[in-house]
C-alpha positions as CSV (number, residue, x, y, z in Angstrom):
1,X,0.1,48.8,4.3
2,X,-2.2,45.8,4.4
3,X,-1.4,42.7,6.5
4,X,-0.4,39.4,4.9
5,X,-2.0,36.0,5.5
6,X,1.3,34.4,6.6
7,X,1.9,32.0,9.4
8,X,5.5,30.7,9.6
9,X,5.0,28.0,12.3
10,X,1.7,26.5,13.4
11,X,3.3,24.7,16.3
12,X,4.7,27.9,17.7
13,X,1.5,29.9,17.1
14,X,-0.2,29.5,20.5
15,X,3.1,30.5,22.3
16,X,3.4,33.6,20.1
17,X,-0.3,34.4,20.8
18,X,0.3,34.1,24.5
19,X,3.2,36.6,24.3
20,X,1.0,39.1,22.5
21,X,-1.8,38.7,25.0
22,X,0.5,39.2,27.9
23,X,1.8,42.4,26.3
24,X,-1.7,43.7,25.9
25,X,-2.6,42.9,29.5
26,X,0.5,44.6,30.7
27,X,-0.4,47.7,28.7
28,X,-3.9,47.7,30.3
29,X,-2.3,47.6,33.7
30,X,-0.3,50.7,32.8
31,X,-3.3,52.5,31.4
32,X,-5.3,51.8,34.6
33,X,-2.5,53.2,36.7
34,X,-2.0,56.3,34.6
35,X,-3.3,59.6,35.7
36,X,-4.8,60.4,32.3
37,X,-8.5,60.0,31.5
38,X,-8.1,61.4,28.0
39,X,-9.9,59.4,25.3
40,X,-6.8,59.3,23.0
41,X,-4.5,58.2,25.8
42,X,-6.6,55.3,26.9
43,X,-9.0,54.1,24.2
44,X,-6.7,54.5,21.2
45,X,-3.9,52.5,22.9
46,X,-6.5,49.8,23.6
47,X,-7.7,49.9,20.0
48,X,-4.1,49.4,18.7
49,X,-3.7,46.4,20.9
50,X,-7.0,44.8,19.9
51,X,-6.1,45.4,16.2
52,X,-2.7,43.8,16.7
53,X,-4.4,40.8,18.2
54,X,-7.0,40.6,15.4
55,X,-4.3,40.8,12.7
56,X,-2.3,38.0,14.4
57,X,-5.2,35.6,15.0
58,X,-7.4,36.1,12.0
59,X,-5.1,34.4,9.5
60,X,-5.2,31.2,11.6
61,X,-8.9,31.4,12.0
62,X,-9.3,32.0,8.3
63,X,-7.0,29.2,7.2
64,X,-8.7,26.8,9.6
65,X,-11.9,27.5,7.6
66,X,-10.6,27.6,4.1
67,X,-7.5,25.3,4.1
68,X,-8.4,23.1,7.0
69,X,-5.7,20.6,8.2
70,X,-4.6,18.8,11.3
71,X,-2.0,21.6,11.8
72,X,-4.6,24.4,11.6
73,X,-7.0,22.5,13.8
74,X,-4.4,21.9,16.5
75,X,-3.2,25.5,16.6
76,X,-6.7,26.9,16.5
77,X,-8.0,24.7,19.3
78,X,-5.0,25.5,21.5
79,X,-5.5,29.2,20.8
80,X,-9.2,29.4,21.8
81,X,-8.6,29.0,25.6
82,X,-6.0,31.8,25.5
83,X,-8.4,34.2,23.7
84,X,-11.3,33.3,25.9
85,X,-9.2,33.9,29.1
86,X,-7.9,37.2,27.7
87,X,-11.4,38.4,26.8
88,X,-12.7,37.6,30.3
89,X,-9.7,39.2,32.0
90,X,-10.6,42.5,30.2
91,X,-14.3,42.2,30.6
92,X,-13.9,41.6,34.4
93,X,-11.2,44.2,35.0
94,X,-12.9,46.4,37.5
95,X,-10.2,49.1,37.5
96,X,-10.3,49.3,33.7
97,X,-14.1,49.7,33.9
98,X,-13.8,52.5,36.5
99,X,-11.1,54.2,34.4
100,X,-13.4,54.2,31.3
101,X,-16.3,55.6,33.4
102,X,-14.1,58.7,33.9
103,X,-13.5,59.2,30.2
104,X,-15.6,61.8,28.3
105,X,-16.1,61.4,24.6
106,X,-15.8,64.5,22.5
107,X,-17.5,63.2,19.3
108,X,-20.6,61.2,18.7
109,X,-18.5,58.2,17.7
110,X,-16.5,58.4,20.9
111,X,-19.6,58.7,23.0
112,X,-21.1,55.6,21.3
113,X,-17.8,53.7,21.8
114,X,-17.9,54.5,25.6
115,X,-21.6,53.7,25.9
116,X,-21.1,50.3,24.2
117,X,-18.0,49.6,26.3
118,X,-19.7,50.3,29.6
119,X,-22.7,48.2,28.5
120,X,-20.3,45.4,27.6
121,X,-18.7,45.5,31.0
122,X,-22.1,45.3,32.7
123,X,-23.2,42.4,30.5
124,X,-19.9,40.6,31.4
125,X,-20.8,40.8,35.1
126,X,-18.4,43.5,36.2
127,X,-20.5,44.2,39.3
128,X,-20.8,40.5,40.3
129,X,-18.9,38.8,43.1
130,X,-15.5,37.3,42.1
131,X,-16.8,33.7,42.2
132,X,-19.5,34.4,39.7
133,X,-17.1,36.2,37.5
134,X,-14.9,33.2,37.5
135,X,-17.8,31.0,36.6
136,X,-18.7,33.2,33.6
137,X,-15.0,32.9,32.5
138,X,-15.3,29.1,32.7
139,X,-18.6,29.2,30.7
140,X,-17.2,31.4,27.9
141,X,-14.1,29.2,27.5
142,X,-16.2,26.0,27.4
143,X,-18.7,27.6,24.9
144,X,-15.8,28.6,22.6
145,X,-14.5,25.0,22.7
146,X,-18.0,23.5,22.1
147,X,-18.7,25.8,19.1
148,X,-15.4,24.7,17.5
149,X,-16.1,21.0,18.1
150,X,-19.6,21.4,16.6
151,X,-18.2,23.0,13.5
152,X,-15.4,20.5,13.2
153,X,-17.7,17.6,13.5
154,X,-19.8,18.8,10.6
155,X,-16.7,19.4,8.4
156,X,-15.3,16.0,9.2
157,X,-18.5,14.3,8.2
158,X,-18.9,16.3,5.0
159,X,-15.4,15.3,4.1
160,X,-16.0,11.6,4.8
161,X,-19.2,11.0,2.9
162,X,-19.6,10.1,-0.8
163,X,-22.3,8.6,-2.9
164,X,-21.1,6.7,-6.0
165,X,-23.5,6.4,-8.9
166,X,-22.6,4.0,-11.7
167,X,-25.7,4.2,-14.0
168,X,-25.6,7.0,-16.5
169,X,-29.4,7.0,-16.5
170,X,-29.4,8.2,-12.9
171,X,-27.5,11.4,-13.8
172,X,-29.0,12.0,-17.3
173,X,-30.9,15.2,-16.3
174,X,-27.9,16.9,-14.6
175,X,-26.5,20.0,-16.3
176,X,-23.2,19.1,-18.1
177,X,-21.2,21.3,-15.7
178,X,-22.5,19.4,-12.7
179,X,-21.9,16.0,-14.4
180,X,-18.4,16.9,-15.2
181,X,-17.7,17.9,-11.6
182,X,-19.1,14.6,-10.4
183,X,-17.3,12.4,-13.0
184,X,-14.5,10.3,-11.7
185,X,-12.9,6.9,-12.2
186,X,-12.9,3.9,-9.8
187,X,-11.1,0.7,-10.8
188,X,-10.9,2.0,-14.3
189,X,-14.6,2.6,-14.7
190,X,-16.4,5.9,-15.2
191,X,-18.7,6.7,-12.2
192,X,-20.2,9.8,-10.6
193,X,-19.3,10.9,-7.1
194,X,-21.6,13.1,-5.0
195,X,-20.8,14.6,-1.6
196,X,-22.4,16.7,1.1
197,X,-20.6,19.8,-0.2
198,X,-23.3,22.2,-1.2
199,X,-22.8,22.4,-5.0
200,X,-22.6,18.6,-5.3
201,X,-25.5,17.9,-2.9
202,X,-27.8,20.5,-4.5
203,X,-27.0,19.3,-8.0
204,X,-28.4,15.8,-7.3
205,X,-31.3,16.9,-5.1
206,X,-32.4,19.2,-7.9
207,X,-31.8,17.1,-11.0
208,X,-31.3,13.5,-9.8
209,X,-33.9,11.2,-11.3
210,X,-33.3,8.3,-8.9
211,X,-35.5,8.9,-5.9
212,X,-33.7,6.3,-3.8
213,X,-30.4,8.2,-4.3
214,X,-32.1,11.5,-3.5
215,X,-33.4,10.0,-0.2
216,X,-29.9,8.5,0.6
217,X,-28.3,11.9,0.1
218,X,-31.0,13.7,2.0
219,X,-30.7,11.2,4.9
220,X,-27.0,11.6,5.0
221,X,-27.2,15.4,4.9
222,X,-30.0,15.8,7.6
223,X,-28.6,13.1,10.0
224,X,-24.9,14.1,9.9
225,X,-22.9,14.7,13.1
226,X,-25.2,13.0,15.6
227,X,-22.5,13.6,18.2
228,X,-23.5,17.2,18.1
229,X,-26.7,16.5,20.0
230,X,-24.7,16.2,23.2
231,X,-22.8,19.4,22.4
232,X,-26.1,21.2,21.9
233,X,-27.3,20.1,25.3
234,X,-24.2,21.4,27.0
235,X,-24.3,24.7,25.0
236,X,-27.9,25.4,25.9
237,X,-27.3,24.6,29.6
238,X,-24.3,26.9,29.8
239,X,-26.0,29.7,28.0
240,X,-29.0,29.6,30.3
241,X,-26.6,29.6,33.3
242,X,-24.7,32.5,31.9
243,X,-27.9,34.5,31.4
244,X,-29.2,33.7,34.9
245,X,-25.9,34.8,36.5
246,X,-26.1,38.1,34.7
247,X,-29.7,38.7,35.9
248,X,-31.7,37.7,32.8
249,X,-34.6,35.2,32.9
250,X,-33.2,33.4,29.8
251,X,-30.6,33.6,27.1
252,X,-33.1,35.2,24.6
253,X,-33.6,38.2,26.8
254,X,-29.8,38.4,27.4
255,X,-29.3,38.3,23.6
256,X,-31.7,41.2,23.0
257,X,-29.8,43.5,25.3
258,X,-27.5,44.3,22.4
259,X,-30.0,44.1,19.5
260,X,-32.5,46.4,17.8
261,X,-35.6,44.4,18.7
262,X,-37.1,45.8,22.0
263,X,-38.2,42.6,23.7
264,X,-39.0,38.9,23.3
265,X,-42.7,39.4,22.5
266,X,-41.8,41.7,19.6
267,X,-39.7,39.0,18.1
268,X,-42.2,36.2,18.5
269,X,-45.1,38.4,17.3
270,X,-43.0,39.5,14.2
271,X,-42.2,35.9,13.3
272,X,-45.7,34.6,13.9
273,X,-47.2,37.3,11.8
274,X,-44.9,36.6,8.8
275,X,-45.6,32.8,9.2
276,X,-49.3,33.5,9.3
277,X,-49.2,35.7,6.2
278,X,-47.1,33.2,4.3
279,X,-49.1,30.1,5.1
280,X,-52.1,30.4,2.7
281,X,-49.9,30.9,-0.4
282,X,-47.4,28.2,0.8
283,X,-50.2,25.7,1.1
284,X,-51.3,26.4,-2.5
285,X,-47.6,26.0,-3.6
286,X,-47.3,22.6,-1.9
287,X,-50.7,21.4,-3.3
288,X,-49.5,22.5,-6.8
289,X,-46.3,20.5,-6.3
290,X,-48.1,17.4,-5.1
291,X,-50.4,17.5,-8.1
292,X,-47.4,17.7,-10.5
293,X,-45.6,14.8,-8.8
294,X,-48.8,12.7,-9.1
295,X,-49.3,13.7,-12.7
296,X,-45.6,13.2,-13.8
297,X,-44.6,10.1,-11.8
298,X,-47.7,8.9,-10.1
299,X,-46.2,9.9,-6.8
300,X,-49.1,10.1,-4.2
301,X,-47.1,11.3,-1.3
302,X,-44.4,14.0,-1.5
303,X,-41.4,13.7,0.8
304,X,-38.9,16.4,1.6
305,X,-36.3,14.8,-0.7
306,X,-38.7,15.3,-3.5
307,X,-39.3,19.0,-3.2
308,X,-36.2,20.3,-4.9
309,X,-36.6,17.8,-7.8
310,X,-40.3,18.4,-8.5
311,X,-39.9,22.2,-7.8
312,X,-37.4,22.3,-10.6
313,X,-39.7,20.5,-13.0
314,X,-42.6,22.7,-12.0
315,X,-40.5,25.9,-12.4
316,X,-39.6,24.7,-15.9
317,X,-43.3,24.0,-16.7
318,X,-44.5,27.4,-15.5
319,X,-41.7,29.5,-16.7
320,X,-39.8,27.3,-19.2
321,X,-36.9,27.9,-16.9
322,X,-34.5,26.3,-14.4
323,X,-31.3,27.5,-12.9
324,X,-29.1,25.4,-15.1
325,X,-30.2,27.4,-18.2
326,X,-28.3,30.5,-16.8
327,X,-25.1,28.7,-15.7
328,X,-23.3,29.1,-19.0
329,X,-23.9,32.9,-18.8
330,X,-22.6,33.2,-15.2
331,X,-18.9,32.4,-15.5
332,X,-17.4,33.2,-12.1
333,X,-14.8,35.7,-13.1
334,X,-17.3,37.6,-15.4
335,X,-19.8,37.7,-12.6
336,X,-17.2,39.0,-10.1
337,X,-16.0,41.7,-12.4
338,X,-19.5,42.7,-13.3
339,X,-20.6,42.9,-9.7
340,X,-17.5,45.1,-8.9
341,X,-18.4,47.4,-11.9
342,X,-22.0,47.7,-10.5
343,X,-20.7,48.7,-7.1
344,X,-18.4,51.2,-8.8
345,X,-21.3,52.8,-10.7
346,X,-23.5,52.9,-7.6
347,X,-21.0,54.3,-5.1
348,X,-18.3,56.1,-7.0
349,X,-15.3,53.9,-6.2
350,X,-12.8,51.9,-8.3
351,X,-11.6,48.3,-7.9
352,X,-8.1,47.4,-9.1
353,X,-7.0,43.7,-9.4
354,X,-3.7,43.3,-7.5
355,X,-3.8,39.5,-7.2
356,X,-0.5,39.0,-8.9
357,X,1.2,41.5,-6.6
358,X,0.2,39.8,-3.3
359,X,2.5,37.2,-1.7
360,X,1.5,34.4,0.6
361,X,-2.1,34.0,-0.6
362,X,-3.6,30.8,0.8
363,X,-4.8,29.4,-2.6
364,X,-4.0,30.1,-6.2
365,X,-7.7,30.7,-7.0
366,X,-7.9,33.7,-4.6
367,X,-8.5,37.1,-6.2
368,X,-7.5,40.4,-4.5
369,X,-8.7,43.9,-5.3
370,X,-7.7,47.3,-3.9
371,X,-10.4,49.9,-3.6
372,X,-9.9,53.5,-4.6
373,X,-12.0,56.5,-3.8
374,X,-11.2,59.9,-5.3
375,X,-8.0,58.3,-6.7
376,X,-6.8,57.4,-3.2
377,X,-6.3,53.9,-1.9
378,X,-9.0,53.2,0.6
379,X,-9.3,49.5,1.4
380,X,-8.7,45.9,0.1
381,X,-11.0,42.9,-0.6
382,X,-10.1,39.2,-1.0
383,X,-12.3,36.7,-2.8
384,X,-12.1,32.9,-2.4
385,X,-15.1,31.6,-4.3
386,X,-14.6,27.9,-5.3
387,X,-15.5,24.8,-3.2
388,X,-12.8,22.4,-2.2
389,X,-12.5,19.6,0.3
390,X,-10.4,21.6,2.8
391,X,-13.0,24.4,3.0
392,X,-15.9,24.5,5.4
393,X,-19.3,24.8,3.7
394,X,-21.4,27.9,3.2
395,X,-20.6,31.5,2.3
396,X,-19.4,34.3,4.5
397,X,-17.7,37.7,4.7
398,X,-15.1,38.3,7.5
399,X,-13.5,41.6,8.4
400,X,-9.7,41.5,8.7
401,X,-8.3,45.1,9.2
402,X,-10.5,47.9,10.4
403,X,-10.5,51.6,9.4
404,X,-9.6,53.8,12.3
405,X,-7.2,56.5,13.7
406,X,-4.3,54.8,15.5
407,X,-2.7,56.1,18.6
408,X,0.2,57.6,16.5
409,X,-2.3,59.5,14.4
410,X,-2.0,57.3,11.3
411,X,-5.1,55.9,9.5
412,X,-5.4,52.2,9.4
413,X,-7.0,51.0,6.2
414,X,-9.7,48.4,6.2
415,X,-9.6,44.9,4.5
416,X,-12.0,42.0,4.4
417,X,-12.5,38.7,2.6
418,X,-15.5,37.0,0.9
419,X,-15.6,33.2,0.9
420,X,-18.1,31.1,-1.1
421,X,-18.4,27.4,-2.2
422,X,-19.3,27.7,-5.9
423,X,-18.7,24.9,-8.3
424,X,-14.9,24.6,-8.8
425,X,-13.2,25.2,-12.2
426,X,-11.6,22.2,-14.0
427,X,-9.0,21.8,-16.6
428,X,-11.7,22.0,-19.3
429,X,-14.3,24.3,-17.8
430,X,-14.4,27.5,-15.7
431,X,-16.4,27.8,-12.5
432,X,-20.0,28.4,-13.5
433,X,-22.6,29.9,-11.2
434,X,-26.3,29.4,-10.9
435,X,-28.3,32.5,-10.5
436,X,-28.8,31.8,-6.8
437,X,-25.0,31.7,-6.5
438,X,-24.9,35.2,-8.1
439,X,-27.4,36.4,-5.5
440,X,-25.1,34.8,-2.8
441,X,-22.1,36.7,-4.1
442,X,-24.0,40.0,-4.1
443,X,-25.2,39.3,-0.5
444,X,-21.6,38.8,0.8
445,X,-20.4,41.8,-1.1
446,X,-23.1,43.9,0.7
447,X,-21.5,42.8,4.0
448,X,-18.0,43.6,2.7
449,X,-18.7,47.2,1.6
450,X,-20.5,47.8,4.9
451,X,-17.1,47.2,6.5
452,X,-14.9,48.7,3.8
453,X,-16.8,51.9,2.9
454,X,-16.9,53.2,6.5
455,X,-15.7,56.7,7.3
456,X,-15.7,56.1,11.0
457,X,-12.4,56.8,12.8
458,X,-13.1,55.0,16.1
459,X,-12.3,51.3,15.8
460,X,-15.2,49.9,17.9
461,X,-17.9,51.5,15.7
462,X,-16.1,51.4,12.4
463,X,-17.4,49.2,9.6
464,X,-19.4,46.3,10.9
465,X,-18.1,46.9,14.5
466,X,-20.8,48.0,16.9
467,X,-23.7,47.3,14.5
468,X,-26.6,45.5,16.2
469,X,-26.7,41.9,15.2
470,X,-30.3,42.0,14.0
471,X,-29.5,44.9,11.6
472,X,-26.1,43.7,10.3
473,X,-27.8,41.8,7.5
474,X,-29.4,44.9,6.1
475,X,-26.6,46.0,3.7
476,X,-26.1,42.4,2.5
477,X,-29.8,41.9,1.7
478,X,-30.0,45.3,0.2
479,X,-27.3,44.6,-2.4
480,X,-28.5,41.1,-3.2
481,X,-31.8,42.5,-4.5
482,X,-29.9,44.1,-7.4
483,X,-28.8,40.6,-8.5
484,X,-32.3,40.3,-10.0
485,X,-32.3,43.6,-11.9
486,X,-32.1,43.1,-15.7
487,X,-29.8,46.0,-16.3
488,X,-27.3,44.7,-13.8
489,X,-27.3,41.1,-15.1
490,X,-27.0,42.2,-18.7
491,X,-23.8,44.0,-17.8
492,X,-21.9,40.8,-17.2
493,X,-24.0,37.8,-18.3
494,X,-22.3,36.4,-21.4
495,X,-22.0,32.8,-22.6
496,X,-18.6,31.5,-21.4
497,X,-17.8,29.8,-24.7
498,X,-19.4,31.9,-27.4
499,X,-19.4,35.3,-25.6
500,X,-23.1,35.7,-26.6
501,X,-25.0,38.1,-24.3
502,X,-27.8,36.6,-22.2
503,X,-31.1,37.1,-24.0
504,X,-33.9,39.3,-22.8
505,X,-36.1,36.2,-22.8
506,X,-33.9,34.4,-20.3
507,X,-33.7,37.5,-18.1
508,X,-37.5,37.8,-18.2
509,X,-37.7,34.2,-17.0
510,X,-35.3,34.9,-14.1
511,X,-37.5,37.8,-13.1
512,X,-40.8,35.9,-13.6
513,X,-39.5,33.0,-11.5
514,X,-37.9,35.2,-8.8
515,X,-40.6,34.6,-6.3
516,X,-41.4,31.1,-7.2
517,X,-42.3,29.3,-4.0
518,X,-41.2,32.4,-2.0
519,X,-43.9,31.7,0.6
520,X,-42.3,28.2,1.2
521,X,-38.9,29.9,1.7
522,X,-40.4,32.4,4.1
523,X,-42.1,29.6,6.1
524,X,-38.8,27.7,6.3
525,X,-37.0,30.8,7.6
526,X,-39.8,31.3,10.2
527,X,-39.3,27.7,11.3
528,X,-35.5,28.2,11.8
529,X,-36.1,31.6,13.5
530,X,-38.9,30.4,15.9
531,X,-36.9,27.3,16.8
532,X,-33.8,29.3,17.6
533,X,-35.6,31.9,19.6
534,X,-37.9,29.7,21.6
535,X,-35.0,27.2,22.2
536,X,-33.3,30.0,24.2
537,X,-36.4,31.1,26.1
538,X,-36.3,28.2,28.5
539,X,-33.9,25.3,29.1
540,X,-34.3,22.4,26.7
541,X,-32.3,19.2,26.7
542,X,-32.3,15.8,25.1
543,X,-35.5,14.9,23.3
544,X,-37.0,18.2,24.3
545,X,-35.0,19.9,21.6
546,X,-36.5,17.7,18.9
547,X,-40.0,18.0,20.4
548,X,-39.8,21.8,20.3
549,X,-38.8,21.7,16.7
550,X,-41.6,19.3,15.9
551,X,-44.1,21.5,17.5
552,X,-43.0,24.5,15.4
553,X,-43.1,22.3,12.3
554,X,-46.8,21.6,12.9
555,X,-47.5,25.0,11.3
556,X,-44.4,25.7,9.2
557,X,-43.6,22.3,7.7
558,X,-46.3,21.5,5.2
559,X,-44.6,18.1,4.4
560,X,-44.0,15.8,7.3
561,X,-40.3,15.6,8.1
562,X,-38.7,12.1,8.6
563,X,-37.7,11.2,12.2
564,X,-34.1,10.7,11.1
565,X,-33.9,14.4,10.2
566,X,-31.9,16.0,13.0
567,X,-31.6,19.5,11.5
568,X,-30.5,20.9,14.8
569,X,-27.2,18.9,14.7
570,X,-26.2,20.9,11.6
571,X,-27.6,24.3,12.6
572,X,-24.1,25.9,12.8
573,X,-25.5,29.4,12.6
574,X,-26.7,29.2,16.2
575,X,-24.3,26.7,17.7
576,X,-21.1,27.7,16.0
577,X,-21.8,31.0,14.3
578,X,-23.0,33.6,16.7
579,X,-26.7,33.6,15.8
580,X,-28.0,32.1,19.1
581,X,-31.4,33.7,19.8
582,X,-30.7,35.9,16.8
583,X,-31.5,33.9,13.7
584,X,-34.7,36.1,13.4
585,X,-32.2,38.9,12.5
586,X,-32.3,37.9,8.8
587,X,-35.9,38.8,8.5
588,X,-35.8,41.7,11.0
589,X,-33.1,43.3,8.9
590,X,-34.8,42.4,5.6
591,X,-37.6,44.8,6.4
592,X,-35.0,47.5,6.3
593,X,-33.4,46.1,3.1
594,X,-36.8,45.7,1.2
595,X,-38.0,49.2,2.1
596,X,-34.6,50.7,1.1
597,X,-34.6,48.8,-2.2
598,X,-37.9,50.2,-3.3
599,X,-36.7,53.7,-2.4
600,X,-33.7,53.2,-4.7
601,X,-35.4,51.4,-7.6
602,X,-38.7,52.5,-9.3
603,X,-41.3,50.2,-10.8
604,X,-39.6,50.4,-14.2
605,X,-36.2,49.3,-12.8
606,X,-34.6,52.7,-13.0
607,X,-32.0,53.4,-10.3
608,X,-32.1,56.5,-8.1
609,X,-28.4,57.3,-8.0
610,X,-28.9,60.2,-5.6
611,X,-30.5,57.9,-3.0
612,X,-27.8,55.2,-3.6
613,X,-25.1,57.7,-2.8
614,X,-27.2,58.7,0.2
615,X,-27.2,55.1,1.3
616,X,-23.5,55.0,1.1
617,X,-23.2,58.3,3.1
618,X,-25.8,57.6,5.8
619,X,-25.6,53.8,6.2
620,X,-22.4,52.3,4.9
621,X,-20.1,55.2,5.9
622,X,-21.6,55.4,9.4
623,X,-20.8,51.8,10.5
624,X,-22.0,51.2,14.1
625,X,-21.8,54.9,15.2
626,X,-25.5,55.1,15.8
627,X,-28.5,52.6,15.8
628,X,-29.5,51.5,12.4
629,X,-33.0,52.8,12.9
630,X,-31.6,56.3,13.5
631,X,-29.3,56.0,10.5
632,X,-32.1,54.9,8.4
633,X,-34.3,57.8,9.5
634,X,-31.5,60.2,8.8
635,X,-31.2,58.9,5.3
636,X,-34.9,58.7,4.2
637,X,-36.7,60.6,7.0
638,X,-39.0,57.7,7.5
639,X,-39.4,54.4,9.3
640,X,-39.0,51.1,7.4
641,X,-42.3,49.4,6.6
642,X,-43.1,45.6,7.0
643,X,-45.3,45.5,3.9
644,X,-42.2,46.2,1.7
645,X,-40.9,42.8,2.7
646,X,-44.1,41.0,1.6
647,X,-44.0,43.1,-1.7
648,X,-40.4,42.0,-2.3
649,X,-41.4,38.3,-2.1
650,X,-44.7,38.7,-3.9
651,X,-46.7,37.4,-1.0
652,X,-50.2,38.7,-1.0
């Protein structure tokens, strides 16, 4: 059955990990010496060993992110060198490489596994002299350590910061749910506490009337973890060295070796074109915002810490709507159950809540669902949705177990978990979500079902395994689009106190405001993507990093960014999250998701259930068994079209 999230002794964890690694390496030595070159005899044994290692280490990695403590940090940091050394020993095992070259795959999945494996060996420098292989091993170990330090620095600073507001007038416009979360007592007096955790930070930046406090929060948020600048310099230097050793001109070209995009020029042209098409509408949006700030408050110069606040006012003026109006209708548990029901209707599965049956869950707010298909248990999904001090920021899906045929012929079932940082519940109020939170939950669910609905039986291409990085966001973006559909929202949006269904009028306002300032959002994503990709096309260090970002902002940032804003020091996606030279992937994949969405939903909002089931069969079930472009063409017999993305965002 499914693995439990249980660690008995953090102090002993690295030693136990070392034992497991040594066993795996001994098995590989035996496989290399064996006379067999049968796929099952070699690859399935290796799959079992990799799965054992995954099931052993993931609980620690997960706990370090969701229940961070000195114990988890210490065990995690001591484990990273062991894993890095293990990965490098496999990647540079010439005899294993030569053994795999002799194996013939019988199925398309097996052939893809072997192709990917051989490519992986080559990209790890298998043909290089031993001294260069050793240097690559040192680089990978150091990069692993640096990424962890980068992430931990951010978490520590988020934990440490707080802004205390004493005057009720300064929080008068906050929704009651956000005010209640901020309310606390200091020296017997009622005050409001705001932090850099996303729900708290965004609440004041959107509704806080005191401009000085907005700037203070913004400054703290955008200048946090200055020590990460030195880490960035070392990461960039090591990644360039790694790429050069492997025969690539830069890390960007090395990154593209395993992605869908064909070359560097294609990526830059794609991003430049989207930025160019978004700029005229974005300029009008900023001008409209500036005029509103002048009219409402006599503000002659808009600053970045004003944008969220005045955008909320403008949105309310234009649509008589802001996100707080929907919060009472999006109680976390109702949203979760409604989303699961939507997925059931689309894809012919059933979710059963088994939370009370599971031992050793890491937090009492965690929910667990078993997924059934044709009345058979298929997979399991965990949800950890509320923010807390011990949890790192953001939202993510992580795979745990993978669906595949084990060496003994048994089927391993898949499992995964979804983690978010929504407003926490209190003794008097449940967790209430903004509509943007609802979209986030649907997004992460899209990732989860990509992993859990797979029918692949070879581990290395099952679920999200083997999927090109710049197409892995396709399923998540595809599902999030349904979080705007009226019929979907009506199925679960009910007032948490009265039970009253959300009104058509409010749903119309969500729809009308959907693409409010979408061009500004597009420009911001282009800024991040261009910065990331260009940063890895040549070696930058020190002040050069900031100058590169500033040069990109000349066309993407329509409001001048303060000098103290060191966005890069918090850009964990690329320095601690695997998106180096790949942040463009969000938009690259979104072309697929937008085109697919319009294939499955007509202009009147009616769903094409036949195509939705086809999406499950041709995309979700196939995992990484073929390129996403091929899978897409097999599904719809067409190529995805870029104009669909502009249509989705209402950009003319």
